[in-house]
N, CA, C, O and the ligand as a Tripos MOL2 file, in Angstrom:
@<TRIPOS>MOLECULE
protein
  265   263    67     0     0
PROTEIN
NO_CHARGES

@<TRIPOS>ATOM
      1 N          56.9270 -110.5230   -8.8410 N.3       1 MET1
      2 CA         57.0660 -109.2920   -7.9650 C.3       1 MET1
      3 C          58.1310 -108.3180   -8.6150 C.2       1 MET1
      4 O          59.2900 -108.6640   -8.8420 O.2       1 MET1
      5 N          57.6580 -107.1670   -8.8700 N.am      2 SER2
      6 CA         58.6010 -106.1650   -9.3330 C.3       2 SER2
      7 C          58.5970 -105.0110   -8.4770 C.2       2 SER2
      8 O          57.5530 -104.5860   -7.9830 O.2       2 SER2
      9 N          59.8040 -104.4480   -8.2660 N.am      3 LYS3
     10 CA         59.9550 -103.2810   -7.4150 C.3       3 LYS3
     11 C          59.2770 -102.0450   -8.0880 C.2       3 LYS3
     12 O          59.2800 -101.8340   -9.3010 O.2       3 LYS3
     13 N          58.7150 -101.2850   -7.1700 N.am      4 VAL4
     14 CA         58.1340 -100.0470   -7.7290 C.3       4 VAL4
     15 C          59.1530  -98.9520   -7.9010 C.2       4 VAL4
     16 O          59.0070  -98.0910   -8.7690 O.2       4 VAL4
     17 N          60.1510  -98.9740   -7.1090 N.am      5 THR5
     18 CA         61.1550  -97.9560   -7.1270 C.3       5 THR5
     19 C          62.0250  -98.1510   -8.4080 C.2       5 THR5
     20 O          62.2120  -99.2750   -8.8750 O.2       5 THR5
     21 N          62.5370  -97.0480   -8.9450 N.am      6 GLY6
     22 CA         63.3470  -97.1590  -10.1260 C.3       6 GLY6
     23 C          63.5680  -95.7820  -10.7320 C.2       6 GLY6
     24 O          63.6010  -94.7820  -10.0140 O.2       6 GLY6
     25 N          63.7170  -95.7280  -12.0350 N.am      7 PRO7
     26 CA         63.9730  -94.4290  -12.5890 C.3       7 PRO7
     27 C          62.9480  -93.3270  -12.3640 C.2       7 PRO7
     28 O          63.2200  -92.1430  -12.5640 O.2       7 PRO7
     29 N          61.7780  -93.7450  -11.9480 N.am      8 LEU8
     30 CA         60.6490  -92.7230  -11.8240 C.3       8 LEU8
     31 C          60.4800  -92.4610  -10.3180 C.2       8 LEU8
     32 O          59.3990  -92.0320   -9.9130 O.2       8 LEU8
     33 N          61.4940  -92.6980   -9.4710 N.am      9 GLU9
     34 CA         61.2820  -92.3740   -8.0840 C.3       9 GLU9
     35 C          61.2820  -90.8840   -7.9330 C.2       9 GLU9
     36 O          62.1030  -90.1870   -8.5290 O.2       9 GLU9
     37 N          60.3810  -90.4010   -7.1530 N.am     10 VAL10
     38 CA         60.3390  -88.9760   -6.8470 C.3      10 VAL10
     39 C          61.3860  -88.6590   -5.8540 C.2      10 VAL10
     40 O          61.4320  -89.2660   -4.7840 O.2      10 VAL10
     41 N          62.2290  -87.7300   -6.1670 N.am     11 ILE11
     42 CA         63.2840  -87.4280   -5.1870 C.3      11 ILE11
     43 C          63.1030  -86.0190   -4.6060 C.2      11 ILE11
     44 O          63.6960  -85.7370   -3.5650 O.2      11 ILE11
     45 N          62.3140  -85.1120   -5.2200 N.am     12 ASP12
     46 CA         62.0830  -83.8090   -4.7260 C.3      12 ASP12
     47 C          60.8950  -83.2220   -5.3880 C.2      12 ASP12
     48 O          60.1980  -83.8420   -6.1920 O.2      12 ASP12
     49 N          60.6910  -81.9700   -5.0070 N.am     13 TYR13
     50 CA         59.5770  -81.2650   -5.6320 C.3      13 TYR13
     51 C          59.9680  -79.8530   -6.0850 C.2      13 TYR13
     52 O          60.8060  -79.2020   -5.4630 O.2      13 TYR13
     53 N          59.3900  -79.4210   -7.1020 N.am     14 CYS14
     54 CA         59.7940  -78.1120   -7.6600 C.3      14 CYS14
     55 C          59.7390  -77.0350   -6.5270 C.2      14 CYS14
     56 O          58.8110  -77.0190   -5.7180 O.2      14 CYS14
     57 N          60.7120  -76.1860   -6.5030 N.am     15 ALA15
     58 CA         60.7920  -75.2400   -5.3770 C.3      15 ALA15
     59 C          59.8040  -74.0280   -5.5530 C.2      15 ALA15
     60 O          59.5860  -73.2100   -4.6600 O.2      15 ALA15
     61 N          59.2340  -74.0040   -6.7960 N.am     16 ASN16
     62 CA         58.2250  -72.9620   -7.0310 C.3      16 ASN16
     63 C          56.9590  -73.3640   -6.3020 C.2      16 ASN16
     64 O          56.3760  -74.4010   -6.6180 O.2      16 ASN16
     65 N          56.4980  -72.5420   -5.2970 N.am     17 PRO17
     66 CA         55.4220  -72.8980   -4.4440 C.3      17 PRO17
     67 C          54.0620  -73.0510   -5.3330 C.2      17 PRO17
     68 O          53.1160  -73.7460   -4.9630 O.2      17 PRO17
     69 N          54.0830  -72.3720   -6.4530 N.am     18 LYS18
     70 CA         52.7930  -72.4690   -7.2560 C.3      18 LYS18
     71 C          52.7960  -73.7700   -8.0850 C.2      18 LYS18
     72 O          51.7580  -74.1790   -8.6050 O.2      18 LYS18
     73 N          53.9770  -74.4160   -8.2040 N.am     19 CYS19
     74 CA         54.1460  -75.5790   -9.0670 C.3      19 CYS19
     75 C          54.1800  -76.8230   -8.2350 C.2      19 CYS19
     76 O          53.2430  -77.6220   -8.2070 O.2      19 CYS19
     77 N          55.3440  -76.9660   -7.5250 N.am     20 GLN20
     78 CA         55.5740  -78.1740   -6.6750 C.3      20 GLN20
     79 C          55.3920  -79.4620   -7.4500 C.2      20 GLN20
     80 O          54.8570  -80.4380   -6.9240 O.2      20 GLN20
     81 N          55.8380  -79.4680   -8.7080 N.am     21 ALA21
     82 CA         55.7760  -80.6130   -9.4890 C.3      21 ALA21
     83 C          56.7130  -81.6550   -8.9650 C.2      21 ALA21
     84 O          57.7630  -81.3050   -8.4270 O.2      21 ALA21
     85 N          56.3900  -82.9190   -9.0910 N.am     22 GLU22
     86 CA         57.3010  -83.9510   -8.7090 C.3      22 GLU22
     87 C          58.5550  -83.9360   -9.5800 C.2      22 GLU22
     88 O          58.5030  -83.8190  -10.8040 O.2      22 GLU22
     89 N          59.6710  -84.0590   -8.8890 N.am     23 ILE23
     90 CA         60.9250  -84.2040   -9.6690 C.3      23 ILE23
     91 C          61.4370  -85.6030   -9.5280 C.2      23 ILE23
     92 O          61.7220  -86.0830   -8.4310 O.2      23 ILE23
     93 N          61.5400  -86.2070  -10.5900 N.am     24 MET24
     94 CA         61.9610  -87.6290  -10.6790 C.3      24 MET24
     95 C          63.4620  -87.7950  -10.7210 C.2      24 MET24
     96 O          64.1720  -86.9060  -11.1890 O.2      24 MET24
     97 N          63.9370  -88.8810  -10.2570 N.am     25 PHE25
     98 CA         65.3020  -89.3380  -10.3200 C.3      25 PHE25
     99 C          65.6950  -89.2150  -11.7790 C.2      25 PHE25
    100 O          64.9680  -89.6970  -12.6480 O.2      25 PHE25
    101 N          66.8460  -88.5720  -12.0810 N.am     26 GLY26
    102 CA         67.2840  -88.5600  -13.4760 C.3      26 GLY26
    103 C          66.6630  -87.4650  -14.3140 C.2      26 GLY26
    104 O          67.0650  -87.2630  -15.4590 O.2      26 GLY26
    105 N          65.7000  -86.7600  -13.7710 N.am     27 GLN27
    106 CA         65.0280  -85.7170  -14.5740 C.3      27 GLN27
    107 C          65.9920  -84.5090  -14.7070 C.2      27 GLN27
    108 O          66.7450  -84.1930  -13.7860 O.2      27 GLN27
    109 N          65.9420  -83.8770  -15.8300 N.am     28 ARG28
    110 CA         66.7760  -82.6240  -16.0540 C.3      28 ARG28
    111 C          65.9970  -81.4840  -15.3470 C.2      28 ARG28
    112 O          64.8440  -81.2060  -15.6760 O.2      28 ARG28
    113 N          66.6420  -80.8580  -14.4000 N.am     29 VAL29
    114 CA         66.0310  -79.7710  -13.6450 C.3      29 VAL29
    115 C          66.9700  -78.6410  -13.6000 C.2      29 VAL29
    116 O          68.1140  -78.7730  -14.0370 O.2      29 VAL29
    117 N          66.5050  -77.4190  -13.0420 N.am     30 LEU30
    118 CA         67.3550  -76.3130  -12.7680 C.3      30 LEU30
    119 C          67.5760  -76.2390  -11.2980 C.2      30 LEU30
    120 O          66.6750  -76.3980  -10.4750 O.2      30 LEU30
    121 N          68.8310  -75.9880  -11.0050 N.am     31 LYS31
    122 CA         69.2530  -75.9500   -9.5800 C.3      31 LYS31
    123 C          69.6580  -74.5110   -9.2990 C.2      31 LYS31
    124 O          70.4280  -73.8870  -10.0300 O.2      31 LYS31
    125 N          69.0970  -74.0180   -8.2000 N.am     32 HIS32
    126 CA         69.4870  -72.6400   -7.7350 C.3      32 HIS32
    127 C          69.7000  -72.7880   -6.2150 C.2      32 HIS32
    128 O          68.7630  -72.9740   -5.4380 O.2      32 HIS32
    129 N          70.9470  -72.6960   -5.8530 N.am     33 GLY33
    130 CA         71.2600  -72.9840   -4.4480 C.3      33 GLY33
    131 C          70.8520  -74.4160   -4.1210 C.2      33 GLY33
    132 O          71.2380  -75.3400   -4.8370 O.2      33 GLY33
    133 N          70.1360  -74.6050   -3.1320 N.am     34 LYS34
    134 CA         69.6880  -76.0030   -2.8230 C.3      34 LYS34
    135 C          68.3260  -76.3060   -3.3880 C.2      34 LYS34
    136 O          67.7460  -77.3660   -3.1540 O.2      34 LYS34
    137 N          67.8150  -75.3100   -4.1640 N.am     35 ASP35
    138 CA         66.3830  -75.5630   -4.6940 C.3      35 ASP35
    139 C          66.4870  -76.1660   -6.0930 C.2      35 ASP35
    140 O          67.4110  -75.8720   -6.8510 O.2      35 ASP35
    141 N          65.5520  -76.9860   -6.3980 N.am     36 LEU36
    142 CA         65.4250  -77.5650   -7.6800 C.3      36 LEU36
    143 C          64.1320  -77.0390   -8.2860 C.2      36 LEU36
    144 O          63.0840  -76.9540   -7.6470 O.2      36 LEU36
    145 N          64.2730  -76.6990   -9.5320 N.am     37 TYR37
    146 CA         63.0730  -76.2410  -10.2540 C.3      37 TYR37
    147 C          62.9070  -77.1620  -11.5120 C.2      37 TYR37
    148 O          63.8700  -77.6740  -12.0830 O.2      37 TYR37
    149 N          61.5570  -77.3350  -11.9060 N.am     38 CYS38
    150 CA         61.2320  -78.2760  -12.9720 C.3      38 CYS38
    151 C          61.4930  -77.6220  -14.2890 C.2      38 CYS38
    152 O          61.6130  -78.3400  -15.2820 O.2      38 CYS38
    153 N          61.5880  -76.3440  -14.3860 N.am     39 GLY39
    154 CA         61.7560  -75.6500  -15.6660 C.3      39 GLY39
    155 C          62.0930  -74.1910  -15.5410 C.2      39 GLY39
    156 O          62.0960  -73.6280  -14.4450 O.2      39 GLY39
    157 N          62.3740  -73.5830  -16.6670 N.am     40 ASN40
    158 CA         62.8830  -72.2690  -16.6530 C.3      40 ASN40
    159 C          61.8540  -71.2770  -16.0040 C.2      40 ASN40
    160 O          62.2370  -70.3770  -15.2560 O.2      40 ASN40
    161 N          60.5610  -71.4700  -16.3090 N.am     41 ASN41
    162 CA         59.5660  -70.5680  -15.8250 C.3      41 ASN41
    163 C          59.5140  -70.6270  -14.3070 C.2      41 ASN41
    164 O          59.3750  -69.6050  -13.6350 O.2      41 ASN41
    165 N          59.6300  -71.8540  -13.7730 N.am     42 CYS42
    166 CA         59.5560  -71.9950  -12.3280 C.3      42 CYS42
    167 C          60.7900  -71.4320  -11.7010 C.2      42 CYS42
    168 O          60.7120  -70.8520  -10.6180 O.2      42 CYS42
    169 N          61.9780  -71.5840  -12.3590 N.am     43 LEU43
    170 CA         63.2060  -70.9660  -11.8120 C.3      43 LEU43
    171 C          62.9960  -69.4670  -11.7720 C.2      43 LEU43
    172 O          63.2590  -68.8360  -10.7480 O.2      43 LEU43
    173 N          62.5370  -68.8960  -12.8420 N.am     44 CYS44
    174 CA         62.3710  -67.3900  -12.8980 C.3      44 CYS44
    175 C          61.3600  -66.9520  -11.7990 C.2      44 CYS44
    176 O          61.6100  -65.9710  -11.0980 O.2      44 CYS44
    177 N          60.3050  -67.6190  -11.6570 N.am     45 GLU45
    178 CA         59.2840  -67.2560  -10.6190 C.3      45 GLU45
    179 C          59.8800  -67.4050   -9.2100 C.2      45 GLU45
    180 O          59.6490  -66.5890   -8.3170 O.2      45 GLU45
    181 N          60.6560  -68.4830   -9.0570 N.am     46 GLY46
    182 CA         61.1860  -68.7840   -7.7410 C.3      46 GLY46
    183 C          62.2510  -67.8090   -7.2690 C.2      46 GLY46
    184 O          62.3990  -67.5510   -6.0750 O.2      46 GLY46
    185 N          62.9730  -67.2830   -8.2160 N.am     47 ILE47
    186 CA         63.9800  -66.2840   -7.8350 C.3      47 ILE47
    187 C          63.5200  -64.8300   -8.1270 C.2      47 ILE47
    188 O          64.2560  -63.8810   -7.8560 O.2      47 ILE47
    189 N          62.3840  -64.6810   -8.6400 N.am     48 GLY48
    190 CA         61.8320  -63.3440   -8.8250 C.3      48 GLY48
    191 C          62.2220  -62.7160  -10.0610 C.2      48 GLY48
    192 O          62.0460  -61.5080  -10.2130 O.2      48 GLY48
    193 N          62.8000  -63.5200  -11.0630 N.am     49 ALA49
    194 CA         63.1770  -62.9320  -12.3690 C.3      49 ALA49
    195 C          61.9830  -63.0310  -13.2760 C.2      49 ALA49
    196 O          61.1000  -63.8700  -13.0960 O.2      49 ALA49
    197 N          61.9750  -62.1210  -14.2950 N.am     50 VAL50
    198 CA         60.9800  -62.1540  -15.2710 C.3      50 VAL50
    199 C          61.5860  -62.1660  -16.6430 C.2      50 VAL50
    200 O          62.6690  -61.6260  -16.8700 O.2      50 VAL50
    201 N          60.9070  -62.7610  -17.5160 N.am     51 VAL51
    202 CA         61.3590  -62.8400  -18.8910 C.3      51 VAL51
    203 C          60.8420  -61.5710  -19.6580 C.2      51 VAL51
    204 O          59.6470  -61.2780  -19.6960 O.2      51 VAL51
    205 N          61.7800  -60.8790  -20.2340 N.am     52 ILE52
    206 CA         61.4700  -59.6940  -21.0210 C.3      52 ILE52
    207 C          62.0570  -59.7480  -22.3790 C.2      52 ILE52
    208 O          62.8840  -60.6060  -22.6850 O.2      52 ILE52
    209 N          61.6370  -58.8440  -23.1870 N.am     53 LYS53
    210 CA         62.2970  -58.7440  -24.5500 C.3      53 LYS53
    211 C          63.5120  -57.7820  -24.3750 C.2      53 LYS53
    212 O          63.3570  -56.6610  -23.8920 O.2      53 LYS53
    213 N          64.6710  -58.2300  -24.7620 N.am     54 ALA54
    214 CA         65.8740  -57.4560  -24.6500 C.3      54 ALA54
    215 C          65.7290  -56.2560  -25.6280 C.2      54 ALA54
    216 O          65.3900  -56.3960  -26.8030 O.2      54 ALA54
    217 N          65.9960  -55.1400  -25.0780 N.am     55 GLU55
    218 CA         65.9000  -53.9420  -25.9330 C.3      55 GLU55
    219 C          67.0970  -53.0840  -25.6490 C.2      55 GLU55
    220 O          67.8460  -53.2830  -24.6920 O.2      55 GLU55
    221 N          67.2430  -52.1100  -26.5370 N.am     56 ASP56
    222 CA         68.3750  -51.1690  -26.3720 C.3      56 ASP56
    223 C          68.1930  -50.4280  -25.0580 C.2      56 ASP56
    224 O          67.1140  -49.9250  -24.7450 O.2      56 ASP56
    225 N          69.2620  -50.3760  -24.3120 N.am     57 SER57
    226 CA         69.1690  -49.6960  -23.0550 C.3      57 SER57
    227 C          70.5220  -48.9620  -22.7840 C.2      57 SER57
    228 O          71.5460  -49.3970  -23.3120 O.2      57 SER57
    229 N          70.5550  -47.9040  -22.0080 N.am     58 PRO58
    230 CA         71.7900  -47.2350  -21.8050 C.3      58 PRO58
    231 C          72.8400  -48.1340  -21.1900 C.2      58 PRO58
    232 O          72.5180  -49.0290  -20.4090 O.2      58 PRO58
    233 N          74.1090  -47.8980  -21.5420 N.am     59 LYS59
    234 CA         75.1690  -48.7140  -21.0270 C.3      59 LYS59
    235 C          75.2610  -48.5630  -19.4790 C.2      59 LYS59
    236 O          74.8860  -47.5530  -18.8840 O.2      59 LYS59
    237 N          75.7720  -49.6130  -18.9120 N.am     60 HIS60
    238 CA         75.9770  -49.4500  -17.4150 C.3      60 HIS60
    239 C          77.0640  -48.4030  -17.2870 C.2      60 HIS60
    240 O          78.0570  -48.3350  -18.0120 O.2      60 HIS60
    241 N          76.7630  -47.5900  -16.2760 N.am     61 GLU61
    242 CA         77.6320  -46.3700  -16.0580 C.3      61 GLU61
    243 C          79.0580  -46.8150  -15.6410 C.2      61 GLU61
    244 O          80.0030  -46.0500  -15.8380 O.2      61 GLU61
    245 N          79.2320  -47.9840  -15.0930 N.am     62 ASN62
    246 CA         80.5080  -48.4440  -14.6540 C.3      62 ASN62
    247 C          81.1030  -49.3740  -15.6230 C.2      62 ASN62
    248 O          81.9980  -50.1380  -15.2610 O.2      62 ASN62
    249 N          80.6490  -49.3610  -16.8800 N.am     63 ASP63
    250 CA         81.1680  -50.2470  -17.8400 C.3      63 ASP63
    251 C          82.6100  -49.8390  -18.2130 C.2      63 ASP63
    252 O          82.8230  -48.7450  -18.7370 O.2      63 ASP63
    253 N          83.6310  -50.7410  -17.9360 N.am     64 PRO64
    254 CA         85.0010  -50.3630  -18.0750 C.3      64 PRO64
    255 C          85.4280  -50.1510  -19.5140 C.2      64 PRO64
    256 O          86.4110  -49.4640  -19.7900 O.2      64 PRO64
    257 N          84.6600  -50.7610  -20.4450 N.am     65 THR65
    258 CA         85.0040  -50.6240  -21.8400 C.3      65 THR65
    259 C          84.6330  -49.2640  -22.4510 C.2      65 THR65
    260 O          85.0000  -48.9620  -23.5870 O.2      65 THR65
    261 N          83.9200  -48.4710  -21.6970 N.am     66 ASP66
    262 CA         83.3950  -47.2090  -22.1860 C.3      66 ASP66
    263 C          84.4280  -46.1710  -22.2180 C.2      66 ASP66
    264 O          84.1510  -45.0370  -22.6080 O.2      66 ASP66
    265 ZN         57.9080  -76.2840  -11.4460 Zn       67 ZN67
@<TRIPOS>BOND
     1     1     2 1
     2     2     3 1
     3     3     4 2
     4     3     5 am
     5     5     6 1
     6     6     7 1
     7     7     8 2
     8     7     9 am
     9     9    10 1
    10    10    11 1
    11    11    12 2
    12    11    13 am
    13    13    14 1
    14    14    15 1
    15    15    16 2
    16    15    17 am
    17    17    18 1
    18    18    19 1
    19    19    20 2
    20    19    21 am
    21    21    22 1
    22    22    23 1
    23    23    24 2
    24    23    25 am
    25    25    26 1
    26    26    27 1
    27    27    28 2
    28    27    29 am
    29    29    30 1
    30    30    31 1
    31    31    32 2
    32    31    33 am
    33    33    34 1
    34    34    35 1
    35    35    36 2
    36    35    37 am
    37    37    38 1
    38    38    39 1
    39    39    40 2
    40    39    41 am
    41    41    42 1
    42    42    43 1
    43    43    44 2
    44    43    45 am
    45    45    46 1
    46    46    47 1
    47    47    48 2
    48    47    49 am
    49    49    50 1
    50    50    51 1
    51    51    52 2
    52    51    53 am
    53    53    54 1
    54    54    55 1
    55    55    56 2
    56    55    57 am
    57    57    58 1
    58    58    59 1
    59    59    60 2
    60    59    61 am
    61    61    62 1
    62    62    63 1
    63    63    64 2
    64    63    65 am
    65    65    66 1
    66    66    67 1
    67    67    68 2
    68    67    69 am
    69    69    70 1
    70    70    71 1
    71    71    72 2
    72    71    73 am
    73    73    74 1
    74    74    75 1
    75    75    76 2
    76    75    77 am
    77    77    78 1
    78    78    79 1
    79    79    80 2
    80    79    81 am
    81    81    82 1
    82    82    83 1
    83    83    84 2
    84    83    85 am
    85    85    86 1
    86    86    87 1
    87    87    88 2
    88    87    89 am
    89    89    90 1
    90    90    91 1
    91    91    92 2
    92    91    93 am
    93    93    94 1
    94    94    95 1
    95    95    96 2
    96    95    97 am
    97    97    98 1
    98    98    99 1
    99    99   100 2
   100    99   101 am
   101   101   102 1
   102   102   103 1
   103   103   104 2
   104   103   105 am
   105   105   106 1
   106   106   107 1
   107   107   108 2
   108   107   109 am
   109   109   110 1
   110   110   111 1
   111   111   112 2
   112   111   113 am
   113   113   114 1
   114   114   115 1
   115   115   116 2
   116   115   117 am
   117   117   118 1
   118   118   119 1
   119   119   120 2
   120   119   121 am
   121   121   122 1
   122   122   123 1
   123   123   124 2
   124   123   125 am
   125   125   126 1
   126   126   127 1
   127   127   128 2
   128   127   129 am
   129   129   130 1
   130   130   131 1
   131   131   132 2
   132   131   133 am
   133   133   134 1
   134   134   135 1
   135   135   136 2
   136   135   137 am
   137   137   138 1
   138   138   139 1
   139   139   140 2
   140   139   141 am
   141   141   142 1
   142   142   143 1
   143   143   144 2
   144   143   145 am
   145   145   146 1
   146   146   147 1
   147   147   148 2
   148   147   149 am
   149   149   150 1
   150   150   151 1
   151   151   152 2
   152   151   153 am
   153   153   154 1
   154   154   155 1
   155   155   156 2
   156   155   157 am
   157   157   158 1
   158   158   159 1
   159   159   160 2
   160   159   161 am
   161   161   162 1
   162   162   163 1
   163   163   164 2
   164   163   165 am
   165   165   166 1
   166   166   167 1
   167   167   168 2
   168   167   169 am
   169   169   170 1
   170   170   171 1
   171   171   172 2
   172   171   173 am
   173   173   174 1
   174   174   175 1
   175   175   176 2
   176   175   177 am
   177   177   178 1
   178   178   179 1
   179   179   180 2
   180   179   181 am
   181   181   182 1
   182   182   183 1
   183   183   184 2
   184   183   185 am
   185   185   186 1
   186   186   187 1
   187   187   188 2
   188   187   189 am
   189   189   190 1
   190   190   191 1
   191   191   192 2
   192   191   193 am
   193   193   194 1
   194   194   195 1
   195   195   196 2
   196   195   197 am
   197   197   198 1
   198   198   199 1
   199   199   200 2
   200   199   201 am
   201   201   202 1
   202   202   203 1
   203   203   204 2
   204   203   205 am
   205   205   206 1
   206   206   207 1
   207   207   208 2
   208   207   209 am
   209   209   210 1
   210   210   211 1
   211   211   212 2
   212   211   213 am
   213   213   214 1
   214   214   215 1
   215   215   216 2
   216   215   217 am
   217   217   218 1
   218   218   219 1
   219   219   220 2
   220   219   221 am
   221   221   222 1
   222   222   223 1
   223   223   224 2
   224   223   225 am
   225   225   226 1
   226   226   227 1
   227   227   228 2
   228   227   229 am
   229   229   230 1
   230   230   231 1
   231   231   232 2
   232   231   233 am
   233   233   234 1
   234   234   235 1
   235   235   236 2
   236   235   237 am
   237   237   238 1
   238   238   239 1
   239   239   240 2
   240   239   241 am
   241   241   242 1
   242   242   243 1
   243   243   244 2
   244   243   245 am
   245   245   246 1
   246   246   247 1
   247   247   248 2
   248   247   249 am
   249   249   250 1
   250   250   251 1
   251   251   252 2
   252   251   253 am
   253   253   254 1
   254   254   255 1
   255   255   256 2
   256   255   257 am
   257   257   258 1
   258   258   259 1
   259   259   260 2
   260   259   261 am
   261   261   262 1
   262   262   263 1
   263   263   264 2
@<TRIPOS>SUBSTRUCTURE
     1 MET1         2 RESIDUE 1 A MET
     2 SER2         6 RESIDUE 1 A SER
     3 LYS3        10 RESIDUE 1 A LYS
     4 VAL4        14 RESIDUE 1 A VAL
     5 THR5        18 RESIDUE 1 A THR
     6 GLY6        22 RESIDUE 1 A GLY
     7 PRO7        26 RESIDUE 1 A PRO
     8 LEU8        30 RESIDUE 1 A LEU
     9 GLU9        34 RESIDUE 1 A GLU
    10 VAL10       38 RESIDUE 1 A VAL
    11 ILE11       42 RESIDUE 1 A ILE
    12 ASP12       46 RESIDUE 1 A ASP
    13 TYR13       50 RESIDUE 1 A TYR
    14 CYS14       54 RESIDUE 1 A CYS
    15 ALA15       58 RESIDUE 1 A ALA
    16 ASN16       62 RESIDUE 1 A ASN
    17 PRO17       66 RESIDUE 1 A PRO
    18 LYS18       70 RESIDUE 1 A LYS
    19 CYS19       74 RESIDUE 1 A CYS
    20 GLN20       78 RESIDUE 1 A GLN
    21 ALA21       82 RESIDUE 1 A ALA
    22 GLU22       86 RESIDUE 1 A GLU
    23 ILE23       90 RESIDUE 1 A ILE
    24 MET24       94 RESIDUE 1 A MET
    25 PHE25       98 RESIDUE 1 A PHE
    26 GLY26      102 RESIDUE 1 A GLY
    27 GLN27      106 RESIDUE 1 A GLN
    28 ARG28      110 RESIDUE 1 A ARG
    29 VAL29      114 RESIDUE 1 A VAL
    30 LEU30      118 RESIDUE 1 A LEU
    31 LYS31      122 RESIDUE 1 A LYS
    32 HIS32      126 RESIDUE 1 A HIS
    33 GLY33      130 RESIDUE 1 A GLY
    34 LYS34      134 RESIDUE 1 A LYS
    35 ASP35      138 RESIDUE 1 A ASP
    36 LEU36      142 RESIDUE 1 A LEU
    37 TYR37      146 RESIDUE 1 A TYR
    38 CYS38      150 RESIDUE 1 A CYS
    39 GLY39      154 RESIDUE 1 A GLY
    40 ASN40      158 RESIDUE 1 A ASN
    41 ASN41      162 RESIDUE 1 A ASN
    42 CYS42      166 RESIDUE 1 A CYS
    43 LEU43      170 RESIDUE 1 A LEU
    44 CYS44      174 RESIDUE 1 A CYS
    45 GLU45      178 RESIDUE 1 A GLU
    46 GLY46      182 RESIDUE 1 A GLY
    47 ILE47      186 RESIDUE 1 A ILE
    48 GLY48      190 RESIDUE 1 A GLY
    49 ALA49      194 RESIDUE 1 A ALA
    50 VAL50      198 RESIDUE 1 A VAL
    51 VAL51      202 RESIDUE 1 A VAL
    52 ILE52      206 RESIDUE 1 A ILE
    53 LYS53      210 RESIDUE 1 A LYS
    54 ALA54      214 RESIDUE 1 A ALA
    55 GLU55      218 RESIDUE 1 A GLU
    56 ASP56      222 RESIDUE 1 A ASP
    57 SER57      226 RESIDUE 1 A SER
    58 PRO58      230 RESIDUE 1 A PRO
    59 LYS59      234 RESIDUE 1 A LYS
    60 HIS60      238 RESIDUE 1 A HIS
    61 GLU61      242 RESIDUE 1 A GLU
    62 ASN62      246 RESIDUE 1 A ASN
    63 ASP63      250 RESIDUE 1 A ASP
    64 PRO64      254 RESIDUE 1 A PRO
    65 THR65      258 RESIDUE 1 A THR
    66 ASP66      262 RESIDUE 1 A ASP
    67 ZN67       265 GROUP 0 **** ****
């Protein structure tokens, strides 16, 4: 008889509604508030961020170093 519980116990699910992947105990995840995300993409989608290419852009008007 061996226990089923162990390192692969599911403790939560990805907070991205499109993903909802199982999050295992010990898994490296991204935490945002109380939400756990299984990866960068899910975190971005979950918080409404998008990945873009950084380009030259005007300085912030309130940049104190200006
Ligand atoms: Zn996910």
